[in-house]
N, CA, C and O atoms as CSV, one atom per row, in Angstrom:
chain,resi,resn,atom,element,x,y,z
A,1,MET,N,N,-8.112,10.532,10.408
A,1,MET,CA,C,-7.300,9.968,9.350
A,1,MET,C,C,-7.853,10.394,7.994
A,1,MET,O,O,-9.066,10.506,7.819
A,2,LYS,N,N,-6.967,10.630,7.045
A,2,LYS,CA,C,-7.358,10.934,5.677
A,2,LYS,C,C,-8.054,9.708,5.091
A,2,LYS,O,O,-7.984,8.611,5.646
A,3,ASN,N,N,-8.719,9.912,3.974
A,3,ASN,CA,C,-9.318,8.770,3.291
A,3,ASN,C,C,-8.222,7.761,2.997
A,3,ASN,O,O,-7.161,8.115,2.482
A,4,ALA,N,N,-8.480,6.512,3.323
A,4,ALA,CA,C,-7.475,5.457,3.192
A,4,ALA,C,C,-6.987,5.297,1.751
A,4,ALA,O,O,-5.818,4.985,1.525
A,5,PHE,N,N,-7.864,5.506,0.789
A,5,PHE,CA,C,-7.446,5.406,-0.607
A,5,PHE,C,C,-6.409,6.483,-0.933
A,5,PHE,O,O,-5.440,6.222,-1.645
A,6,THR,N,N,-6.615,7.673,-0.418
A,6,THR,CA,C,-5.686,8.772,-0.641
A,6,THR,C,C,-4.339,8.481,0.024
A,6,THR,O,O,-3.286,8.706,-0.572
A,7,VAL,N,N,-4.378,7.984,1.248
A,7,VAL,CA,C,-3.138,7.694,1.988
A,7,VAL,C,C,-2.257,6.718,1.214
A,7,VAL,O,O,-1.048,6.923,1.103
A,8,LEU,N,N,-2.862,5.656,0.679
A,8,LEU,CA,C,-2.073,4.648,-0.040
A,8,LEU,C,C,-1.863,4.987,-1.514
A,8,LEU,O,O,-1.041,4.361,-2.183
A,9,GLY,N,N,-2.597,5.969,-2.018
A,9,GLY,CA,C,-2.523,6.253,-3.446
A,9,GLY,C,C,-3.257,5.192,-4.243
A,9,GLY,O,O,-2.885,4.881,-5.375
A,10,ALA,N,N,-4.303,4.638,-3.645
A,10,ALA,CA,C,-5.072,3.543,-4.239
A,10,ALA,C,C,-6.408,4.048,-4.762
A,10,ALA,O,O,-6.785,5.200,-4.547
A,11,THR,N,N,-7.108,3.167,-5.449
A,11,THR,CA,C,-8.486,3.413,-5.858
A,11,THR,C,C,-9.318,2.218,-5.384
A,11,THR,O,O,-8.757,1.179,-5.037
A,12,PRO,N,N,-10.636,2.352,-5.365
A,12,PRO,CA,C,-11.476,1.218,-4.963
A,12,PRO,C,C,-11.372,0.022,-5.907
A,12,PRO,O,O,-11.849,-1.065,-5.581
A,13,TYR,N,N,-10.759,0.210,-7.064
A,13,TYR,CA,C,-10.632,-0.870,-8.046
A,13,TYR,C,C,-9.364,-1.706,-7.845
A,13,TYR,O,O,-9.166,-2.708,-8.533
A,14,ASP,N,N,-8.506,-1.295,-6.900
A,14,ASP,CA,C,-7.269,-2.027,-6.642
A,14,ASP,C,C,-7.536,-3.264,-5.791
A,14,ASP,O,O,-8.254,-3.206,-4.793
A,15,ASP,N,N,-6.941,-4.392,-6.209
A,15,ASP,CA,C,-7.115,-5.642,-5.455
A,15,ASP,C,C,-6.068,-5.747,-4.341
A,15,ASP,O,O,-5.233,-4.860,-4.164
A,16,ILE,N,N,-6.134,-6.847,-3.602
A,16,ILE,CA,C,-5.238,-7.052,-2.462
A,16,ILE,C,C,-3.769,-7.001,-2.885
A,16,ILE,O,O,-2.942,-6.406,-2.194
A,17,GLU,N,N,-3.451,-7.614,-4.003
A,17,GLU,CA,C,-2.060,-7.606,-4.467
A,17,GLU,C,C,-1.573,-6.185,-4.703
A,17,GLU,O,O,-0.463,-5.830,-4.306
A,18,ARG,N,N,-2.397,-5.376,-5.344
A,18,ARG,CA,C,-2.019,-3.975,-5.602
A,18,ARG,C,C,-1.919,-3.201,-4.288
A,18,ARG,O,O,-1.012,-2.387,-4.115
A,19,LEU,N,N,-2.837,-3.450,-3.373
A,19,LEU,CA,C,-2.780,-2.776,-2.068
A,19,LEU,C,C,-1.503,-3.152,-1.321
A,19,LEU,O,O,-0.911,-2.308,-0.648
A,20,ASN,N,N,-1.074,-4.405,-1.431
A,20,ASN,CA,C,0.189,-4.831,-0.818
A,20,ASN,C,C,1.368,-4.072,-1.417
A,20,ASN,O,O,2.255,-3.620,-0.692
A,21,GLU,N,N,1.373,-3.932,-2.744
A,21,GLU,CA,C,2.437,-3.181,-3.419
A,21,GLU,C,C,2.471,-1.729,-2.944
A,21,GLU,O,O,3.532,-1.183,-2.642
A,22,LEU,N,N,1.295,-1.119,-2.884
A,22,LEU,CA,C,1.205,0.280,-2.460
A,22,LEU,C,C,1.640,0.439,-1.002
A,22,LEU,O,O,2.295,1.420,-0.648
A,23,LEU,N,N,1.273,-0.530,-0.161
A,23,LEU,CA,C,1.694,-0.490,1.238
A,23,LEU,C,C,3.219,-0.500,1.330
A,23,LEU,O,O,3.810,0.315,2.039
A,24,GLU,N,N,3.840,-1.415,0.618
A,24,GLU,CA,C,5.303,-1.503,0.655
A,24,GLU,C,C,5.956,-0.214,0.160
A,24,GLU,O,O,6.928,0.258,0.751
A,25,GLU,N,N,5.423,0.355,-0.924
A,25,GLU,CA,C,5.965,1.611,-1.457
A,25,GLU,C,C,5.829,2.743,-0.442
A,25,GLU,O,O,6.778,3.487,-0.191
A,26,LYS,N,N,4.643,2.860,0.132
A,26,LYS,CA,C,4.388,3.953,1.086
A,26,LYS,C,C,5.205,3.795,2.364
A,26,LYS,O,O,5.638,4.790,2.946
A,27,GLN,N,N,5.419,2.565,2.802
A,27,GLN,CA,C,6.218,2.352,4.010
A,27,GLN,C,C,7.667,2.801,3.802
A,27,GLN,O,O,8.336,3.211,4.750
A,28,LEU,N,N,8.137,2.722,2.578
A,28,LEU,CA,C,9.506,3.152,2.289
A,28,LEU,C,C,9.664,4.673,2.298
A,28,LEU,O,O,10.721,5.192,2.658
A,29,ILE,N,N,8.609,5.377,1.901
A,29,ILE,CA,C,8.739,6.827,1.749
A,29,ILE,C,C,7.960,7.660,2.765
A,29,ILE,O,O,8.166,8.870,2.859
A,30,SER,N,N,7.082,7.036,3.511
A,30,SER,CA,C,6.216,7.784,4.428
A,30,SER,C,C,6.887,8.028,5.773
A,30,SER,O,O,7.637,7.194,6.279
A,31,ASP,N,N,6.598,9.183,6.329
A,31,ASP,CA,C,7.056,9.506,7.680
A,31,ASP,C,C,6.078,8.999,8.731
A,31,ASP,O,O,6.393,8.996,9.921
A,32,ASP,N,N,4.900,8.574,8.302
A,32,ASP,CA,C,3.869,8.149,9.233
A,32,ASP,C,C,3.456,6.704,8.948
A,32,ASP,O,O,2.445,6.452,8.293
A,33,ASP,N,N,4.254,5.762,9.451
A,33,ASP,CA,C,3.976,4.344,9.225
A,33,ASP,C,C,2.637,3.911,9.812
A,33,ASP,O,O,1.974,3.029,9.267
A,34,ILE,N,N,2.244,4.519,10.905
A,34,ILE,CA,C,0.978,4.149,11.550
A,34,ILE,C,C,-0.192,4.499,10.636
A,34,ILE,O,O,-1.097,3.684,10.453
A,35,GLU,N,N,-0.186,5.704,10.059
A,35,GLU,CA,C,-1.262,6.114,9.156
A,35,GLU,C,C,-1.328,5.190,7.945
A,35,GLU,O,O,-2.416,4.807,7.517
A,36,VAL,N,N,-0.185,4.834,7.398
A,36,VAL,CA,C,-0.134,3.945,6.230
A,36,VAL,C,C,-0.690,2.570,6.590
A,36,VAL,O,O,-1.481,2.005,5.834
A,37,GLN,N,N,-0.288,2.035,7.725
A,37,GLN,CA,C,-0.768,0.718,8.144
A,37,GLN,C,C,-2.269,0.742,8.430
A,37,GLN,O,O,-2.981,-0.199,8.079
A,38,GLU,N,N,-2.755,1.816,9.067
A,38,GLU,CA,C,-4.195,1.935,9.335
A,38,GLU,C,C,-4.980,2.011,8.027
A,38,GLU,O,O,-6.049,1.411,7.909
A,39,ALA,N,N,-4.458,2.743,7.048
A,39,ALA,CA,C,-5.131,2.836,5.753
A,39,ALA,C,C,-5.203,1.463,5.093
A,39,ALA,O,O,-6.243,1.083,4.555
A,40,TYR,N,N,-4.116,0.731,5.134
A,40,TYR,CA,C,-4.084,-0.608,4.566
A,40,TYR,C,C,-5.111,-1.519,5.249
A,40,TYR,O,O,-5.833,-2.265,4.588
A,41,THR,N,N,-5.160,-1.443,6.571
A,41,THR,CA,C,-6.110,-2.256,7.334
A,41,THR,C,C,-7.547,-1.906,6.951
A,41,THR,O,O,-8.384,-2.794,6.785
A,42,GLU,N,N,-7.828,-0.617,6.813
A,42,GLU,CA,C,-9.180,-0.175,6.424
A,42,GLU,C,C,-9.567,-0.741,5.056
A,42,GLU,O,O,-10.708,-1.151,4.846
A,43,LEU,N,N,-8.617,-0.760,4.140
A,43,LEU,CA,C,-8.936,-1.174,2.772
A,43,LEU,C,C,-8.942,-2.683,2.565
A,43,LEU,O,O,-9.524,-3.167,1.593
A,44,THR,N,N,-8.318,-3.420,3.440
A,44,THR,CA,C,-8.293,-4.872,3.265
A,44,THR,C,C,-9.342,-5.590,4.102
A,44,THR,O,O,-9.537,-6.796,3.949
A,45,SER,N,N,-10.011,-4.871,4.976
A,45,SER,CA,C,-11.108,-5.445,5.749
A,45,SER,C,C,-12.417,-5.107,5.034
A,45,SER,O,O,-12.777,-3.935,4.930
A,46,PRO,N,N,-13.139,-6.130,4.536
A,46,PRO,CA,C,-14.370,-5.841,3.794
A,46,PRO,C,C,-15.355,-4.947,4.540
A,46,PRO,O,O,-15.996,-4.097,3.920
A,47,LYS,N,N,-15.492,-5.116,5.854
A,47,LYS,CA,C,-16.436,-4.297,6.618
A,47,LYS,C,C,-15.938,-2.866,6.779
A,47,LYS,O,O,-16.710,-1.922,6.614
A,48,LYS,N,N,-14.669,-2.696,7.096
A,48,LYS,CA,C,-14.115,-1.356,7.288
A,48,LYS,C,C,-13.987,-0.621,5.959
A,48,LYS,O,O,-14.078,0.606,5.917
A,49,ARG,N,N,-13.782,-1.343,4.901
A,49,ARG,CA,C,-13.597,-0.765,3.575
A,49,ARG,C,C,-14.833,0.013,3.110
A,49,ARG,O,O,-14.713,0.994,2.376
A,50,ILE,N,N,-16.006,-0.424,3.535
A,50,ILE,CA,C,-17.247,0.203,3.086
A,50,ILE,C,C,-17.249,1.706,3.362
A,50,ILE,O,O,-17.603,2.491,2.483
A,51,ALA,N,N,-16.863,2.112,4.559
A,51,ALA,CA,C,-16.851,3.537,4.900
A,51,ALA,C,C,-15.911,4.297,3.981
A,51,ALA,O,O,-16.238,5.395,3.530
A,52,GLN,N,N,-14.755,3.727,3.698
A,52,GLN,CA,C,-13.789,4.390,2.820
A,52,GLN,C,C,-14.318,4.495,1.392
A,52,GLN,O,O,-14.089,5.496,0.713
A,53,GLU,N,N,-15.025,3.461,0.939
A,53,GLU,CA,C,-15.624,3.489,-0.406
A,53,GLU,C,C,-16.695,4.565,-0.496
A,53,GLU,O,O,-16.762,5.309,-1.475
A,54,LEU,N,N,-17.532,4.641,0.532
A,54,LEU,CA,C,-18.586,5.658,0.520
A,54,LEU,C,C,-17.987,7.058,0.508
A,54,LEU,O,O,-18.457,7.929,-0.223
A,55,ILE,N,N,-16.952,7.278,1.314
A,55,ILE,CA,C,-16.286,8.582,1.319
A,55,ILE,C,C,-15.686,8.860,-0.059
A,55,ILE,O,O,-15.814,9.965,-0.586
A,56,TYR,N,N,-15.042,7.868,-0.630
A,56,TYR,CA,C,-14.406,8.029,-1.945
A,56,TYR,C,C,-15.430,8.410,-3.015
A,56,TYR,O,O,-15.237,9.379,-3.749
A,57,PHE,N,N,-16.511,7.646,-3.098
A,57,PHE,CA,C,-17.489,7.902,-4.153
A,57,PHE,C,C,-18.403,9.089,-3.841
A,57,PHE,O,O,-18.777,9.827,-4.753
A,58,ALA,N,N,-18.764,9.285,-2.585
A,58,ALA,CA,C,-19.628,10.421,-2.235
A,58,ALA,C,C,-18.887,11.734,-2.372
A,58,ALA,O,O,-19.512,12.765,-2.620
A,59,SER,N,N,-17.579,11.727,-2.218
A,59,SER,CA,C,-16.834,12.983,-2.300
A,59,SER,C,C,-16.808,13.533,-3.711
A,59,SER,O,O,-16.517,14.714,-3.905
A,60,ASP,N,N,-17.109,12.695,-4.711
A,60,ASP,CA,C,-17.212,13.203,-6.077
A,60,ASP,C,C,-18.278,14.286,-6.164
A,60,ASP,O,O,-18.147,15.236,-6.935
A,61,VAL,N,N,-19.327,14.139,-5.375
A,61,VAL,CA,C,-20.431,15.079,-5.407
A,61,VAL,C,C,-20.338,16.079,-4.253
A,61,VAL,O,O,-20.615,17.265,-4.430
A,62,TYR,N,N,-19.955,15.605,-3.096
A,62,TYR,CA,C,-19.931,16.452,-1.905
A,62,TYR,C,C,-18.545,16.464,-1.270
A,62,TYR,O,O,-18.271,15.709,-0.338
A,63,SER,N,N,-17.681,17.324,-1.781
A,63,SER,CA,C,-16.319,17.382,-1.260
A,63,SER,C,C,-16.292,17.806,0.206
A,63,SER,O,O,-15.397,17.402,0.948
A,64,SER,N,N,-17.255,18.607,0.626
A,64,SER,CA,C,-17.279,19.028,2.034
A,64,SER,C,C,-17.520,17.827,2.946
A,64,SER,O,O,-16.998,17.792,4.060
A,65,PHE,N,N,-18.294,16.850,2.500
A,65,PHE,CA,C,-18.521,15.634,3.289
A,65,PHE,C,C,-17.198,14.898,3.485
A,65,PHE,O,O,-16.890,14.459,4.593
A,66,GLU,N,N,-16.426,14.764,2.428
A,66,GLU,CA,C,-15.159,14.046,2.499
A,66,GLU,C,C,-14.191,14.754,3.443
A,66,GLU,O,O,-13.466,14.100,4.192
A,67,VAL,N,N,-14.176,16.073,3.412
A,67,VAL,CA,C,-13.277,16.834,4.275
A,67,VAL,C,C,-13.602,16.576,5.746
A,67,VAL,O,O,-12.700,16.343,6.550
A,68,VAL,N,N,-14.862,16.618,6.091
A,68,VAL,CA,C,-15.261,16.398,7.479
A,68,VAL,C,C,-15.123,14.924,7.863
A,68,VAL,O,O,-14.579,14.605,8.920
A,69,ALA,N,N,-15.613,14.033,7.008
A,69,ALA,CA,C,-15.603,12.600,7.323
A,69,ALA,C,C,-14.189,12.042,7.451
A,69,ALA,O,O,-13.951,11.122,8.234
A,70,SER,N,N,-13.267,12.586,6.694
A,70,SER,CA,C,-11.900,12.066,6.735
A,70,SER,C,C,-11.010,12.799,7.730
A,70,SER,O,O,-9.852,12.426,7.914
A,71,GLY,N,N,-11.541,13.839,8.373
A,71,GLY,CA,C,-10.753,14.564,9.364
A,71,GLY,C,C,-9.796,15.575,8.763
A,71,GLY,O,O,-8.890,16.042,9.453
A,72,LYS,N,N,-9.973,15.930,7.481
A,72,LYS,CA,C,-9.088,16.897,6.830
A,72,LYS,C,C,-9.395,18.344,7.220
A,72,LYS,O,O,-8.579,19.241,7.007
A,73,SER,N,N,-10.556,18.553,7.780
A,73,SER,CA,C,-10.964,19.907,8.125
A,73,SER,C,C,-10.068,20.463,9.225
A,73,SER,O,O,-9.849,19.814,10.248
A,74,LYS,N,N,-9.550,21.677,9.005
A,74,LYS,CA,C,-8.685,22.299,10.001
A,74,LYS,C,C,-9.494,22.773,11.202
A,74,LYS,O,O,-8.988,22.843,12.321
A,75,GLU,N,N,-10.745,23.094,10.953
A,75,GLU,CA,C,-11.625,23.551,12.021
A,75,GLU,C,C,-12.863,22.676,12.046
A,75,GLU,O,O,-13.310,22.173,11.015
A,76,LYS,N,N,-13.399,22.505,13.224
A,76,LYS,CA,C,-14.651,21.762,13.321
A,76,LYS,C,C,-15.742,22.595,12.662
A,76,LYS,O,O,-15.797,23.813,12.834
A,77,PRO,N,N,-16.607,21.931,11.909
A,77,PRO,CA,C,-17.712,22.694,11.322
A,77,PRO,C,C,-18.675,23.133,12.416
A,77,PRO,O,O,-18.795,22.486,13.456
A,78,THR,N,N,-19.353,24.237,12.163
A,78,THR,CA,C,-20.385,24.657,13.108
A,78,THR,C,C,-21.523,23.653,13.029
A,78,THR,O,O,-21.590,22.845,12.103
A,79,ILE,N,N,-22.403,23.712,13.992
A,79,ILE,CA,C,-23.562,22.808,13.973
A,79,ILE,C,C,-24.371,23.037,12.709
A,79,ILE,O,O,-24.850,22.085,12.093
A,80,GLY,N,N,-24.523,24.285,12.324
A,80,GLY,CA,C,-25.268,24.605,11.107
A,80,GLY,C,C,-24.609,24.045,9.861
A,80,GLY,O,O,-25.285,23.496,8.990
A,81,GLU,N,N,-23.283,24.180,9.770
A,81,GLU,CA,C,-22.559,23.648,8.614
A,81,GLU,C,C,-22.662,22.122,8.559
A,81,GLU,O,O,-22.880,21.547,7.492
A,82,ALA,N,N,-22.506,21.479,9.702
A,82,ALA,CA,C,-22.605,20.023,9.758
A,82,ALA,C,C,-24.009,19.567,9.358
A,82,ALA,O,O,-24.169,18.603,8.609
A,83,ALA,N,N,-25.016,20.267,9.863
A,83,ALA,CA,C,-26.402,19.921,9.522
A,83,ALA,C,C,-26.645,20.093,8.026
A,83,ALA,O,O,-27.308,19.269,7.397
A,84,HIS,N,N,-26.103,21.170,7.466
A,84,HIS,CA,C,-26.263,21.426,6.036
A,84,HIS,C,C,-25.621,20.299,5.211
A,84,HIS,O,O,-26.200,19.840,4.226
A,85,MET,N,N,-24.427,19.860,5.619
A,85,MET,CA,C,-23.757,18.772,4.910
A,85,MET,C,C,-24.564,17.480,4.997
A,85,MET,O,O,-24.692,16.751,4.013
A,86,ILE,N,N,-25.096,17.208,6.163
A,86,ILE,CA,C,-25.894,15.991,6.349
A,86,ILE,C,C,-27.151,16.041,5.490
A,86,ILE,O,O,-27.510,15.051,4.851
A,87,VAL,N,N,-27.817,17.186,5.474
A,87,VAL,CA,C,-29.026,17.344,4.656
A,87,VAL,C,C,-28.684,17.188,3.177
A,87,VAL,O,O,-29.399,16.506,2.443
A,88,ASP,N,N,-27.586,17.820,2.734
A,88,ASP,CA,C,-27.180,17.705,1.332
A,88,ASP,C,C,-26.880,16.264,0.960
A,88,ASP,O,O,-27.293,15.782,-0.095
A,89,LEU,N,N,-26.158,15.584,1.840
A,89,LEU,CA,C,-25.828,14.192,1.568
A,89,LEU,C,C,-27.089,13.329,1.572
A,89,LEU,O,O,-27.226,12.419,0.754
A,90,GLY,N,N,-27.998,13.613,2.484
A,90,GLY,CA,C,-29.272,12.899,2.524
A,90,GLY,C,C,-30.067,13.100,1.250
A,90,GLY,O,O,-30.661,12.159,0.723
A,91,LYS,N,N,-30.078,14.338,0.751
A,91,LYS,CA,C,-30.779,14.617,-0.509
A,91,LYS,C,C,-30.142,13.831,-1.643
A,91,LYS,O,O,-30.835,13.312,-2.518
A,92,TRP,N,N,-28.816,13.748,-1.621
A,92,TRP,CA,C,-28.125,13.024,-2.672
A,92,TRP,C,C,-28.490,11.546,-2.619
A,92,TRP,O,O,-28.774,10.940,-3.653
A,93,PHE,N,N,-28.483,10.948,-1.400
A,93,PHE,CA,C,-28.849,9.538,-1.258
A,93,PHE,C,C,-30.295,9.294,-1.663
A,93,PHE,O,O,-30.608,8.247,-2.229
A,94,ASP,N,N,-31.184,10.246,-1.380
A,94,ASP,CA,C,-32.600,10.081,-1.691
A,94,ASP,C,C,-32.945,10.505,-3.113
A,94,ASP,O,O,-34.060,10.270,-3.580
A,95,GLY,N,N,-31.997,11.128,-3.798
A,95,GLY,CA,C,-32.252,11.630,-5.142
A,95,GLY,C,C,-32.579,10.512,-6.114
A,95,GLY,O,O,-32.428,9.329,-5.812
A,96,ALA,N,N,-33.023,10.915,-7.265
A,96,ALA,CA,C,-33.431,9.954,-8.293
A,96,ALA,C,C,-32.278,9.039,-8.682
A,96,ALA,O,O,-31.408,9.412,-9.468
A,97,GLY,N,N,-32.288,7.862,-8.132
A,97,GLY,CA,C,-31.297,6.851,-8.482
A,97,GLY,C,C,-29.923,7.050,-7.869
A,97,GLY,O,O,-29.025,6.246,-8.122
A,98,ALA,N,N,-29.726,8.094,-7.069
A,98,ALA,CA,C,-28.391,8.362,-6.520
A,98,ALA,C,C,-27.906,7.219,-5.641
A,98,ALA,O,O,-26.754,6.796,-5.739
A,99,LYS,N,N,-28.778,6.728,-4.792
A,99,LYS,CA,C,-28.403,5.631,-3.899
A,99,LYS,C,C,-28.072,4.382,-4.718
A,99,LYS,O,O,-27.084,3.698,-4.449
A,100,ASP,N,N,-28.903,4.094,-5.713
A,100,ASP,CA,C,-28.646,2.941,-6.571
A,100,ASP,C,C,-27.345,3.118,-7.345
A,100,ASP,O,O,-26.589,2.165,-7.534
A,101,ASN,N,N,-27.092,4.345,-7.791
A,101,ASN,CA,C,-25.866,4.636,-8.521
A,101,ASN,C,C,-24.638,4.446,-7.628
A,101,ASN,O,O,-23.627,3.894,-8.061
A,102,LEU,N,N,-24.735,4.906,-6.382
A,102,LEU,CA,C,-23.635,4.733,-5.437
A,102,LEU,C,C,-23.390,3.253,-5.182
A,102,LEU,O,O,-22.245,2.801,-5.200
A,103,LEU,N,N,-24.448,2.499,-4.947
A,103,LEU,CA,C,-24.325,1.057,-4.715
A,103,LEU,C,C,-23.704,0.378,-5.930
A,103,LEU,O,O,-22.864,-0.512,-5.790
A,104,LYS,N,N,-24.114,0.794,-7.110
A,104,LYS,CA,C,-23.567,0.224,-8.340
A,104,LYS,C,C,-22.066,0.517,-8.440
A,104,LYS,O,O,-21.285,-0.377,-8.766
A,105,LYS,N,N,-21.656,1.762,-8.162
A,105,LYS,CA,C,-20.235,2.120,-8.217
A,105,LYS,C,C,-19.419,1.307,-7.213
A,105,LYS,O,O,-18.354,0.783,-7.541
A,106,VAL,N,N,-19.931,1.210,-5.991
A,106,VAL,CA,C,-19.221,0.467,-4.952
A,106,VAL,C,C,-19.092,-0.997,-5.355
A,106,VAL,O,O,-18.015,-1.581,-5.234
A,107,ASN,N,N,-20.171,-1.589,-5.829
A,107,ASN,CA,C,-20.133,-3.013,-6.194
A,107,ASN,C,C,-19.296,-3.278,-7.444
A,107,ASN,O,O,-18.671,-4.333,-7.551
A,108,GLU,N,N,-19.273,-2.335,-8.394
A,108,GLU,CA,C,-18.393,-2.486,-9.556
A,108,GLU,C,C,-16.939,-2.477,-9.107
A,108,GLU,O,O,-16.132,-3.285,-9.569
A,109,ALA,N,N,-16.611,-1.559,-8.205
A,109,ALA,CA,C,-15.246,-1.485,-7.680
A,109,ALA,C,C,-14.907,-2.748,-6.889
A,109,ALA,O,O,-13.799,-3.275,-6.991
A,110,ARG,N,N,-15.867,-3.226,-6.105
A,110,ARG,CA,C,-15.639,-4.441,-5.312
A,110,ARG,C,C,-15.445,-5.650,-6.223
A,110,ARG,O,O,-14.609,-6.505,-5.931
A,111,ALA,N,N,-16.179,-5.739,-7.294
A,111,ALA,CA,C,-16.001,-6.858,-8.229
A,111,ALA,C,C,-14.602,-6.802,-8.861
A,111,ALA,O,O,-13.924,-7.823,-8.973
A,112,ALA,N,N,-14.183,-5.605,-9.270
A,112,ALA,CA,C,-12.859,-5.448,-9.888
A,112,ALA,C,C,-11.732,-5.742,-8.903
A,112,ALA,O,O,-10.674,-6.239,-9.290
A,113,SER,N,N,-11.963,-5.437,-7.638
A,113,SER,CA,C,-10.910,-5.622,-6.624
A,113,SER,C,C,-11.054,-6.945,-5.867
A,113,SER,O,O,-10.311,-7.213,-4.922
A,114,HIS,N,N,-12.014,-7.763,-6.291
A,114,HIS,CA,C,-12.230,-9.103,-5.723
A,114,HIS,C,C,-12.689,-9.076,-4.259
A,114,HIS,O,O,-12.339,-9.956,-3.472
A,115,PHE,N,N,-13.476,-8.055,-3.911
A,115,PHE,CA,C,-14.138,-8.023,-2.609
A,115,PHE,C,C,-15.599,-8.370,-2.844
A,115,PHE,O,O,-16.119,-8.171,-3.942
A,116,SER,N,N,-16.263,-8.889,-1.816
A,116,SER,CA,C,-17.670,-9.265,-1.974
A,116,SER,C,C,-18.544,-8.018,-2.089
A,116,SER,O,O,-18.261,-6.979,-1.494
A,117,ASN,N,N,-19.602,-8.152,-2.865
A,117,ASN,CA,C,-20.556,-7.062,-3.051
A,117,ASN,C,C,-21.299,-6.770,-1.739
A,117,ASN,O,O,-21.390,-7.617,-0.850
A,118,ILE,N,N,-21.817,-5.563,-1.655
A,118,ILE,CA,C,-22.668,-5.228,-0.522
A,118,ILE,C,C,-24.116,-5.202,-0.998
A,118,ILE,O,O,-24.389,-4.902,-2.160
A,119,ASP,N,N,-25.023,-5.510,-0.113
A,119,ASP,CA,C,-26.438,-5.562,-0.449
A,119,ASP,C,C,-27.080,-4.206,-0.330
A,119,ASP,O,O,-26.619,-3.355,0.431
A,120,GLU,N,N,-28.137,-4.001,-1.074
A,120,GLU,CA,C,-28.876,-2.744,-1.092
A,120,GLU,C,C,-29.375,-2.326,0.303
A,120,GLU,O,O,-29.313,-1.139,0.622
A,121,PRO,N,N,-29.864,-3.243,1.141
A,121,PRO,CA,C,-30.332,-2.817,2.461
A,121,PRO,C,C,-29.237,-2.165,3.324
A,121,PRO,O,O,-29.538,-1.421,4.257
A,122,PHE,N,N,-27.974,-2.451,3.005
A,122,PHE,CA,C,-26.877,-1.866,3.789
A,122,PHE,C,C,-26.898,-0.342,3.706
A,122,PHE,O,O,-26.682,0.339,4.709
A,123,LEU,N,N,-27.154,0.186,2.527
A,123,LEU,CA,C,-27.178,1.628,2.337
A,123,LEU,C,C,-28.537,2.132,2.686
A,123,LEU,O,O,-28.791,3.334,2.600
């Protein structure tokens, strides 16, 4: 499945009311009601939403991660390519303040969208 935010045309800053509006709009125009409903479910479940938020914010730096993680890749990456992406993403998480910055972005979005914050040990 594509990133749920992309499917609905949403951002991590959208609250439940906005997600409901986007769901209704997409259901009217989409040929794939199942994908739209799955995206909505991912974004309205606090636990499932975390993966979508990480993909959304991490893809700003590592677009290749988002392509693989969201299933957009037309071909499976080779083992070497996958390992390289994992190492790059690991370096980003371990970089100077990158993990803290990601947590801050996710929690700012969660505060704006009225979802509960996630704790630092989660990441």
